[in-house]
NUVOMAR-135611 format. One line per field, with one value per residue (C-alpha): residue number from 1; residue in three letters; x, y, z. Coordinates in steps of 0.2 Angstrom, whole numbers, plus 5000, padded with zeros to 4 digits. Example, Ala and Ser with C-alpha at 12.3 -4.5 7.8 and 13.67 -1.06 7.14 Angstrom:
BEGIN
nulum = (1|2)
marlum = (ALA|SER)
u = (5062|5068)
v = (4978|4995)
w = (5039|5036)
# end
This chain:
BEGIN
nulum = (1|2|3|4|5|6|7|8|9|10|11|12|13|14|15|16|17|18|19|20|21|22|23|24|25|26|27|28|29|30|31|32|33|34|35|36|37|38|39|40|41|42|43|44|45|46|47|48|49|50|51|52|53|54|55|56|57|58|59|60|61|62|63|64|65|66|67|68|69|70|71|72|73|74|75|76|77|78|79|80|81|82|83|84|85|86|87|88|89|90|91|92|93|94|95|96|97|98|99|100|101|102|103|104|105|106|107|108|109|110|111|112|113|114|115|116|117|118|119|120|121|122|123|124|125|126|127|128|129|130|131|132|133|134|135|136|137|138|139|140|141|142|143|144|145|146|147|148|149|150|151|152|153|154|155|156|157|158|159|160|161|162|163|164|165|166|167|168|169|170|171|172|173|174|175|176|177|178|179|180|181|182|183|184|185|186|187|188|189|190|191|192|193|194|195|196|197|198|199|200|201|202|203|204|205|206|207|208|209|210|211|212|213|214|215|216|217|218|219|220|221|222|223|224|225|226|227|228|229|230|231|232|233|234|235|236|237|238|239|240|241|242|243|244|245|246|247|248|249|250|251|252|253|254|255|256|257|258|259|260|261|262|263|264|265|266|267|268|269|270|271|272|273|274|275|276|277|278|279|280|281|282|283|284|285|286|287|288|289|290|291|292|293|294|295|296|297|298|299|300|301|302|303|304|305|306|307|308|309|310|311|312|313|314|315|316|317|318|319|320|321|322|323|324|325|326)
marlum = (MET|LYS|ARG|PHE|SER|ASN|ILE|LEU|PHE|VAL|ALA|ASP|ASP|GLU|LEU|GLU|ALA|SER|ALA|GLY|LEU|ASP|ARG|ALA|LEU|LYS|LEU|ALA|HIS|HIS|ASN|ASP|ALA|SER|LEU|THR|VAL|VAL|ASP|VAL|VAL|GLU|ALA|ILE|PRO|LYS|GLY|MET|GLN|MET|GLY|ILE|THR|ALA|ILE|THR|PRO|GLU|GLU|LEU|ALA|GLU|VAL|ALA|VAL|SER|ASP|ARG|ARG|GLU|GLU|LEU|GLN|THR|ALA|VAL|ASN|ALA|ALA|ARG|GLU|ARG|GLY|HIS|ASP|ILE|GLU|VAL|LYS|ILE|LEU|VAL|GLY|SER|ILE|PHE|LEU|GLU|ILE|ILE|ARG|GLN|VAL|ILE|ARG|ASN|GLN|HIS|ASP|LEU|VAL|ILE|LYS|CYS|ALA|GLU|THR|SER|ALA|THR|LEU|THR|GLU|SER|LEU|PHE|GLY|SER|THR|ASP|MET|HIS|LEU|LEU|ARG|LYS|CYS|PRO|CYS|PRO|VAL|TRP|LEU|ILE|LYS|SER|SER|ASN|ARG|ASP|HIS|PHE|LYS|ARG|VAL|LEU|ALA|ALA|LEU|ASP|TRP|ASP|ASP|GLY|ASP|PRO|ASN|LYS|ILE|GLU|LEU|ASN|ASN|THR|ILE|LEU|GLU|ILE|ALA|THR|SER|LEU|ALA|MET|SER|GLU|SER|GLU|GLU|LEU|HIS|ILE|ALA|HIS|ALA|TRP|GLU|PHE|ILE|GLY|GLU|ASP|ILE|PHE|ARG|SER|GLN|ARG|THR|ASN|ALA|THR|ALA|ALA|GLU|VAL|ASP|ALA|MET|ILE|LEU|GLU|GLU|GLU|LYS|ARG|ARG|ARG|HIS|TRP|LEU|GLU|THR|LEU|ILE|GLU|GLY|PRO|GLY|ALA|SER|TYR|LYS|LYS|ALA|ILE|ASP|TYR|LEU|LYS|PRO|GLU|LEU|HIS|CYS|PRO|LYS|GLY|THR|ALA|ARG|GLN|ALA|ILE|PRO|THR|ILE|ILE|LYS|GLU|LEU|ASP|VAL|GLU|LEU|VAL|VAL|MET|GLY|THR|ILE|GLY|ARG|THR|GLY|ILE|PRO|GLY|PHE|PHE|MET|GLY|ASN|THR|ALA|GLU|SER|ILE|LEU|ASN|GLN|ILE|ASP|CYS|SER|VAL|LEU|ALA|LEU|ASN|PRO|PRO|GLY|PHE|GLU|SER|PRO|VAL|THR|LEU|ASP|ARG|GLY|SER|PRO|ILE)
u = (4890|4901|4915|4929|4934|4951|4954|4971|4971|4987|4988|4991|4997|4980|4973|4961|4952|4955|4941|4950|4949|4931|4928|4938|4928|4911|4916|4923|4907|4896|4906|4908|4927|4943|4952|4971|4979|4997|5011|5029|5044|5058|5073|5089|5105|5115|5131|5124|5135|5124|5136|5138|5123|5125|5110|5113|5103|5093|5088|5083|5072|5064|5060|5053|5042|5036|5032|5022|5013|5007|5001|4991|4984|4978|4971|4960|4954|4939|4934|4937|4926|4912|4914|4926|4940|4956|4973|4988|5004|5020|5032|5050|5057|5051|5033|5026|5036|5031|5013|5012|5022|5009|4995|5004|5008|4990|4980|4972|4959|4958|4970|4963|4974|4973|4980|4997|4997|5013|5018|5027|5012|4998|4981|4978|4992|4995|5011|5025|5019|5002|5007|5018|5003|4992|5005|5011|4998|4990|4973|4962|4968|4957|4965|4955|4957|4956|4946|4931|4916|4911|4899|4903|4889|4894|4902|4909|4912|4924|4923|4934|4929|4931|4933|4926|4941|4935|4947|4941|4923|4926|4935|4921|4908|4918|4920|4901|4897|4908|4903|4884|4886|4896|4883|4869|4877|4880|4862|4870|4872|4880|4888|4894|4906|4914|4925|4928|4937|4933|4949|4955|4944|4958|4962|4944|4943|4959|4961|4968|4950|4935|4923|4913|4911|4893|4899|4912|4899|4887|4901|4905|4887|4885|4900|4893|4877|4887|4896|4881|4872|4886|4886|4867|4868|4882|4873|4856|4860|4847|4861|4871|4874|4871|4855|4844|4855|4856|4837|4836|4850|4845|4863|4867|4877|4891|4898|4909|4919|4937|4952|4949|4963|4955|4936|4936|4945|4934|4918|4925|4928|4912|4901|4912|4914|4921|4925|4930|4931|4942|4954|4973|4979|4972|4985|4988|5000|5015|5025|5032|5018|5012|5000|4993|4998|4979|4976|4991|4987|4969|4976|4988|4973|4960|4957|4946|4946|4950|4947|4958|4957|4969|4962|4961|4978|4988|5005|5014|5032|5034|5038|5042|5060|5068|5082|5070|5070|5055)
v = (5068|5053|5057|5056|5039|5042|5059|5066|5080|5090|5094|5112|5119|5121|5104|5102|5119|5117|5122|5112|5096|5099|5101|5085|5075|5081|5077|5060|5056|5062|5052|5037|5040|5035|5049|5051|5065|5068|5079|5081|5083|5091|5079|5082|5082|5066|5076|5088|5090|5088|5097|5091|5079|5061|5059|5056|5065|5049|5047|5065|5063|5048|5058|5072|5059|5051|5067|5073|5057|5058|5076|5071|5055|5066|5079|5067|5057|5067|5064|5045|5045|5052|5037|5043|5031|5041|5036|5046|5047|5056|5058|5065|5076|5091|5095|5096|5082|5070|5075|5072|5055|5050|5054|5043|5029|5028|5034|5048|5057|5073|5084|5096|5109|5125|5139|5145|5161|5171|5189|5189|5185|5196|5190|5187|5175|5157|5151|5141|5124|5128|5133|5118|5107|5116|5115|5097|5086|5073|5074|5089|5101|5110|5125|5132|5150|5151|5167|5158|5153|5136|5137|5144|5157|5158|5145|5149|5137|5145|5136|5137|5137|5118|5120|5103|5096|5080|5083|5101|5095|5082|5095|5107|5094|5089|5107|5109|5092|5096|5115|5110|5096|5108|5122|5109|5103|5121|5126|5142|5151|5144|5156|5150|5160|5160|5174|5176|5187|5192|5187|5200|5215|5227|5222|5224|5241|5247|5255|5238|5231|5238|5233|5247|5250|5244|5228|5225|5228|5216|5202|5205|5203|5187|5180|5185|5176|5161|5160|5162|5149|5137|5140|5137|5121|5115|5117|5112|5096|5083|5070|5080|5072|5088|5093|5091|5101|5115|5115|5117|5130|5141|5147|5165|5164|5177|5178|5194|5200|5200|5189|5176|5183|5199|5195|5180|5189|5204|5193|5184|5201|5209|5194|5190|5172|5161|5145|5144|5128|5129|5120|5123|5119|5116|5104|5086|5072|5083|5079|5095|5106|5112|5126|5138|5157|5161|5150|5156|5174|5171|5163|5177|5189|5181|5179|5164|5145|5136|5118|5116|5102|5096|5090|5071|5064|5077|5069|5075|5078|5071|5052|5040|5040|5052|5055|5061|5079|5090)
w = (4915|4918|4907|4919|4928|4935|4942|4949|4961|4964|4983|4988|5005|5012|5007|5022|5017|4998|4987|4974|4984|4987|4968|4965|4978|4971|4953|4958|4967|4952|4939|4951|4947|4957|4965|4968|4978|4973|4979|4973|4984|4975|4973|4983|4973|4976|4978|4990|5006|5022|5033|5051|5050|5047|5036|5017|5003|5000|5018|5019|5004|5012|5027|5017|5007|5023|5032|5017|5015|5033|5031|5016|5024|5039|5027|5017|5032|5034|5016|5018|5034|5022|5011|4998|4993|4990|4986|4991|4982|4985|4970|4969|4956|4945|4949|4932|4925|4939|4938|4919|4921|4934|4922|4909|4920|4928|4913|4923|4912|4922|4932|4945|4953|4962|4951|4958|4968|4971|4975|4959|4948|4943|4947|4928|4926|4929|4936|4928|4934|4928|4911|4909|4913|4901|4887|4890|4900|4889|4898|4902|4915|4927|4936|4950|4955|4974|4972|4964|4975|4978|4964|4947|4943|4925|4914|4896|4882|4870|4853|4837|4819|4814|4795|4793|4803|4812|4826|4829|4828|4841|4852|4851|4855|4870|4876|4875|4883|4898|4899|4899|4912|4924|4921|4925|4941|4946|4941|4934|4918|4902|4889|4872|4863|4845|4839|4821|4808|4790|4782|4769|4776|4775|4757|4752|4760|4752|4734|4728|4724|4716|4730|4738|4756|4755|4746|4760|4773|4765|4764|4782|4787|4777|4786|4803|4798|4792|4809|4820|4809|4812|4831|4832|4822|4832|4849|4843|4833|4837|4840|4852|4869|4877|4868|4883|4894|4881|4879|4898|4901|4886|4885|4879|4862|4859|4841|4841|4826|4831|4836|4849|4859|4860|4860|4873|4887|4884|4886|4901|4910|4905|4910|4926|4920|4934|4923|4905|4896|4880|4869|4869|4851|4834|4828|4832|4831|4833|4849|4856|4848|4865|4864|4851|4853|4853|4868|4877|4874|4881|4897|4900|4901|4911|4930|4931|4933|4917|4911|4896|4883|4870|4853|4849|4844|4855|4860|4875|4874|4891|4892|4906|4900|4912|4899|4886|4881|4884)
# end
């Protein structure tokens, strides 16, 4: 897969031993992509009193930026010696805002970041900066859990019913393309999941209709067949760019009845999935419409790496105008 051409890696405190940086380097190499390593230094308020020191807040910020740049340059030198061309940037401000502005300015097509860890977070939750990026970043975001091995043993592509919507169709195809490519590069298992519900089941089973239990069961079985046929047709389409990879990987299909927010986390836990590739929202062209409730619910229940994609036409609420609302 050569989908990504301009990758942004967000530095962490242990950059020299970072599994995330190794992942970014490998992906940049396989995609023949440029790689930028970025870190954000918190802005120092201009009115801050510096006590007995003679340094101004602006000068202190310059020192902090210089020191951090030197640290990053040292950390990436080993990679540069192996032939990787890496640009280092230090930004000043709010972490998630400056990362997203960097994406917008330089048209990055992928952000890779190690997921936040904190004593105040449970293992199944992503931190504040992570969630801001997932909700508002205009390009795909790959959050890597530090507990994951160098290789992902099981990759899961989570797909949503497209209803014939061209944006959803494109998003599902992109999810499959990326998931199959990663599974191929890892030489590991690929799983594909689609959770579905039979709308109105409770009404049909109530006394308000004349449907018998057997008739309702038959309708549900028919819906299950329809969903599985849709899933099989989607992945086996002869024109799909990932068809050869699908044929080689022979992925296991999962088509459970139930809500995605319940079924997808259950599959991830039962299979011990290490990377899930999924979409974040189902609506487009609405600035400020960050993330669907279903996607957010799933993310708050899982403990694995996530590569999240927005549908075509997604508009980030963050702009280069620092006075704009978010």
